[in-house]
RODO-2510 file (C-alpha; in nm, 4 decimals, decimal comma):
residues 243
     n   res          X          Y          Z
     1     m     0,0035     0,0432     0,0016
     2     k     0,1372     0,3495    -0,1216
     3     i     0,0179     0,5533     0,1755
     4     l     0,2158     0,2896     0,3999
     5     r     0,5174     0,2656     0,2057
     6     d     0,5387     0,6520     0,2492
     7     t     0,4925     0,6456     0,5714
     8     d     0,7656     0,5951     0,8329
     9     p     0,7288     0,3242     1,0532
    10     f     0,9402     0,4670     1,3147
    11     r     0,7250     0,8310     1,3440
    12     v     0,3872     0,6045     1,4026
    13     l     0,2159     0,5491     1,7854
    14     f     0,0365     0,2201     1,7910
    15     i    -0,2664     0,2378     2,0346
    16     d    -0,5368     0,0293     2,1498
    17     v    -0,7971     0,1124     2,4257
    18     e    -1,0176    -0,1283     2,6647
    19     t    -1,3407     0,0253     2,7632
    20     v    -1,5955    -0,0299     3,0243
    21     p    -1,9607     0,1428     3,1505
    22     v    -1,9573     0,3893     3,3840
    23     a    -2,0718     0,1610     3,6609
    24     p    -2,1039    -0,1624     3,6855
    25     v    -2,4788    -0,2349     3,6463
    26     y    -2,7366    -0,0047     3,5109
    27     d    -2,8807     0,0531     3,8666
    28     d    -2,5545     0,2147     4,0092
    29     m    -2,4938     0,5027     3,6572
    30     p    -2,5206     0,8741     3,7559
    31     a    -2,8861     0,9762     3,8002
    32     e    -2,8128     1,2637     3,5916
    33     l    -2,7256     0,9966     3,2866
    34     k    -2,9862     0,7501     3,3030
    35     p    -3,2941     0,9267     3,1159
    36     f    -3,0600     0,9429     2,8173
    37     w    -2,9509     0,6227     2,8532
    38     d    -3,2613     0,4794     2,8228
    39     r    -3,3377     0,6744     2,5031
    40     k    -2,9886     0,5499     2,3734
    41     a    -3,1220     0,1846     2,4793
    42     g    -3,4719     0,2538     2,2689
    43     q    -3,2489     0,3453     1,9763
    44     i    -3,0310     0,0437     1,9935
    45     s    -3,2181    -0,2240     2,1072
    46     r    -3,3795    -0,5060     1,8257
    47     d    -3,6098    -0,6396     2,0737
    48     e    -3,8416    -0,5831     2,4165
    49     s    -3,4974    -0,5350     2,6009
    50     t    -3,4949    -0,3048     2,8959
    51     p    -3,2315    -0,0441     2,9358
    52     g    -3,1074    -0,2249     3,2584
    53     e    -3,0728    -0,5489     3,0345
    54     m    -2,8955    -0,3142     2,7662
    55     f    -2,6323    -0,1259     2,9786
    56     e    -2,3743    -0,4077     2,9075
    57     r    -2,3052    -0,2420     2,5851
    58     a    -2,2806     0,1238     2,7391
    59     g    -1,9097     0,0648     2,7577
    60     i    -1,8808     0,1165     2,3951
    61     y    -2,0555     0,4681     2,4051
    62     s    -1,8132     0,7698     2,5197
    63     e    -2,0894     0,9019     2,6631
    64     f    -2,1428     0,5976     2,9204
    65     g    -1,8452     0,4310     2,9387
    66     k    -1,4666     0,5102     3,0499
    67     i    -1,1454     0,3742     2,9290
    68     i    -0,9546     0,1610     3,1766
    69     t    -0,6509     0,1065     2,9934
    70     i    -0,4763     0,2207     2,6950
    71     s    -0,1983     0,0063     2,5502
    72     a     0,1006     0,2147     2,2986
    73     g     0,3839     0,0455     2,1320
    74     v     0,6514     0,2536     1,9028
    75     l     0,8597     0,0483     1,6872
    76     t     1,2389     0,0935     1,7338
    77     r     1,6074    -0,0376     1,5341
    78     a     1,6885    -0,3579     1,6867
    79     g     2,0492    -0,4822     1,4765
    80     e     1,8949    -0,5025     1,1102
    81     g     1,5468    -0,5427     1,2267
    82     r     1,2777    -0,3870     1,4391
    83     g     1,1522    -0,4183     1,7606
    84     l     0,8377    -0,3249     1,9382
    85     r     0,8326    -0,1423     2,2625
    86     i     0,4815    -0,1167     2,4687
    87     k     0,3595     0,1074     2,7418
    88     s     0,0252     0,0904     2,8870
    89     f    -0,1155     0,3077     3,1037
    90     y    -0,4241     0,1471     3,3463
    91     g    -0,6493     0,2048     3,6208
    92     d    -0,9645     0,3333     3,8016
    93     n    -0,8517     0,6808     3,7545
    94     e    -0,9659     0,7649     3,4110
    95     k    -0,8442     1,1070     3,4384
    96     l    -0,5000     1,0000     3,5351
    97     l    -0,4404     0,7419     3,2710
    98     l    -0,5923     1,0236     2,9855
    99     e    -0,3154     1,2221     3,1328
   100     e    -0,0242     1,0071     3,0985
   101     f    -0,1449     0,9026     2,7969
   102     a    -0,1525     1,2379     2,6313
   103     g     0,1950     1,3558     2,7834
   104     m     0,3676     1,0447     2,5953
   105     v     0,1487     1,1365     2,2703
   106     n     0,2691     1,4805     2,3363
   107     s     0,6153     1,3824     2,3610
   108     f     0,6500     1,1519     2,1203
   109     s     0,5027     1,3899     1,8096
   110     k     0,7117     1,6891     1,9691
   111     g     0,9578     1,8386     1,6680
   112     k     0,8227     1,5487     1,4277
   113     e     0,5658     1,5010     1,1984
   114     a     0,4143     1,1738     1,3849
   115     l     0,0630     0,9351     1,3411
   116     l    -0,1623     0,7189     1,5785
   117     c    -0,2526     0,4185     1,4407
   118     a    -0,5646     0,1402     1,5517
   119     h    -0,7680    -0,0979     1,4026
   120     n    -1,0853     0,0382     1,3573
   121     g    -0,9514     0,3638     1,5460
   122     k    -1,1246     0,6369     1,2973
   123     e    -1,4755     0,4962     1,4362
   124     f    -1,4154     0,4466     1,8371
   125     d    -1,0891     0,4457     1,9921
   126     f    -0,9684     0,8133     1,8311
   127     p    -1,3101     0,9833     1,8868
   128     f    -1,3523     0,7965     2,2250
   129     i    -1,0048     0,8805     2,3860
   130     a    -1,0715     1,2508     2,2509
   131     r    -1,4191     1,3012     2,4227
   132     r    -1,3315     1,1094     2,7326
   133     m    -1,0491     1,3923     2,7718
   134     l    -1,3242     1,6582     2,7462
   135     i    -1,5212     1,4909     2,9896
   136     n    -1,2379     1,4892     3,2145
   137     g    -1,1739     1,8445     3,1657
   138     l    -0,8399     1,7551     3,0216
   139     p    -0,7135     1,9199     2,6752
   140     v    -0,7253     1,7180     2,3416
   141     p    -0,3311     1,6444     2,2002
   142     a    -0,3110     1,8351     1,8569
   143     i    -0,2955     1,5314     1,6901
   144     l    -0,6367     1,4128     1,7567
   145     d    -0,8164     1,7612     1,7451
   146     n    -0,9135     1,7322     1,4173
   147     a    -1,1749     1,9884     1,3595
   148     g    -1,1356     2,1745     1,0755
   149     k    -0,8177     1,9998     0,8936
   150     k    -0,8419     1,9028     0,5620
   151     p    -0,8178     1,5243     0,4747
   152     w    -0,4283     1,5320     0,3940
   153     e    -0,3532     1,7428     0,7354
   154     i    -0,4889     1,4300     0,9505
   155     n    -0,2378     1,1779     1,1335
   156     l    -0,4244     0,9150     1,2147
   157     l    -0,4197     0,5787     1,0420
   158     d    -0,6827     0,3156     1,0474
   159     t    -0,5401    -0,0591     0,9458
   160     m    -0,9541    -0,1668     0,9072
   161     e    -0,9973     0,1689     0,6872
   162     l    -0,6406     0,0355     0,4985
   163     w    -0,8156    -0,3093     0,4981
   164     k    -1,1483    -0,2122     0,3519
   165     f    -0,9956    -0,0340    -0,0091
   166     g    -1,3013     0,1734    -0,0416
   167     d    -1,5576    -0,0647     0,1234
   168     y    -1,8017     0,0576     0,3655
   169     k    -2,0161    -0,2254     0,4355
   170     h    -1,9064    -0,3803     0,7286
   171     y    -1,6372    -0,4506     1,0175
   172     t    -1,3268    -0,6911     0,9858
   173     s    -1,1842    -0,7680     1,3178
   174     l    -0,8079    -0,7420     1,3977
   175     a    -0,7723    -1,0800     1,4538
   176     l    -0,9861    -1,2039     1,1302
   177     i    -0,7508    -1,0182     0,8990
   178     c    -0,4350    -1,1261     1,0799
   179     t    -0,5620    -1,4744     1,0524
   180     l    -0,6535    -1,4454     0,6534
   181     l    -0,2938    -1,2938     0,6443
   182     g    -0,1247    -1,5658     0,8576
   183     i     0,0116    -1,3343     1,0715
   184     p     0,0781    -1,4815     1,4872
   185     t    -0,1546    -1,3182     1,7346
   186     p    -0,0982    -1,3693     2,0887
   187     k    -0,3558    -1,6105     2,2230
   188     d    -0,5349    -1,5006     2,5168
   189     d    -0,8044    -1,6840     2,7634
   190     i    -1,0207    -1,3521     2,7138
   191     d    -1,1933    -1,1220     2,4773
   192     g    -1,3437    -0,8100     2,4151
   193     s    -1,7007    -0,8985     2,5689
   194     q    -1,5457    -1,0234     2,8826
   195     v    -1,3728    -0,6811     2,9544
   196     a    -1,6398    -0,5398     3,1523
   197     g    -1,6917    -0,8474     3,4010
   198     i    -1,3568    -0,8819     3,4570
   199     y    -1,3287    -0,5499     3,5899
   200     y    -1,6144    -0,5369     3,7786
   201     n    -1,6444    -0,8555     3,8953
   202     e    -1,2936    -0,9734     3,9430
   203     g    -1,0960    -0,6315     3,9450
   204     d    -0,8374    -0,7614     3,7543
   205     i    -0,7245    -0,4672     3,5622
   206     k    -0,3543    -0,5835     3,5089
   207     r    -0,4904    -0,8881     3,3027
   208     i    -0,7259    -0,6882     3,0463
   209     a    -0,3827    -0,4356     3,0216
   210     l    -0,2039    -0,7243     2,8962
   211     y    -0,4733    -0,8318     2,6574
   212     c    -0,4604    -0,4815     2,5410
   213     e    -0,1131    -0,4952     2,5065
   214     k    -0,1301    -0,8584     2,2640
   215     d    -0,3849    -0,6127     2,0513
   216     v    -0,1448    -0,3510     1,9798
   217     i     0,1154    -0,6599     1,8782
   218     a    -0,1047    -0,7579     1,6404
   219     l    -0,2073    -0,4155     1,5129
   220     t     0,1617    -0,3546     1,4632
   221     r     0,2485    -0,6528     1,3055
   222     l    -0,0709    -0,6123     1,0818
   223     f     0,0888    -0,2504     0,9997
   224     l     0,3837    -0,4186     0,8773
   225     r     0,2432    -0,6652     0,6624
   226     l     0,0522    -0,4101     0,4770
   227     r     0,3563    -0,2306     0,3873
   228     g     0,5181    -0,5420     0,2780
   229     d     0,8015    -0,5612     0,5678
   230     d     0,9004    -0,8507     0,7632
   231     i     0,7133    -0,8513     1,1172
   232     v     0,8381    -0,8178     1,4496
   233     d     0,9346    -1,1345     1,6316
   234     d     0,8072    -1,2127     1,9642
   235     s     1,2028    -1,1968     2,0830
   236     a     1,2129    -0,8499     1,9820
   237     i     0,9112    -0,7358     2,1894
   238     e     0,9281    -0,5348     2,5015
   239     s     0,6725    -0,4435     2,7676
   240     v     0,8087    -0,1562     2,9821
   241     t     0,4509    -0,1695     3,1971
   242     g     0,5423    -0,4180     3,4116
   243     l     0,2711    -0,6434     3,4440
***
């Protein structure tokens, strides 16, 4: 893909986020949000499900969910090949982890033209992060603040958009594309649908952060494969999160 071949891979920050509903159950959500969720649930329900029954889906909406983990990876030079260094920001304090992530983004992009890359990032990760920053009273990093920018001024890459080749009909998961292209993906015992339960019922946020980091590995490998490059070996991947 020409757009990727013309991109310096060392100035790309690969990210993935994990989100959960703003409260463990419908009855615990802030009272001022309930009427808005009731209306939203009525719009998205395809049956007679109540707003309470629909609440497990609240985590995919930035107005009714929150971020509990952001993992970010950068390619490094490792001998004649490439390595991958990953850092995760996670915890119960969403404002703090967003501040720390914003600090990383601003530092990474300082003095150079940096890009953010995510799978389905333009539909989910990028706007979700920006909205939650505003909700938490934080300034949105310039790279995510795209109001009024021309398309060629927006430094956001989306591997799902690249995979579509202009097709707008359906969503294709990161795992499926990696499987189709023969890209090894780290195996895990959980999937995205289990994140909220693990967070609220088990309190095992480190397990979620580890899962998020594995998605960053898969994302980076997909980016490299779409460029026509060799993927990063397991031996060249380093997490500095301390999980």
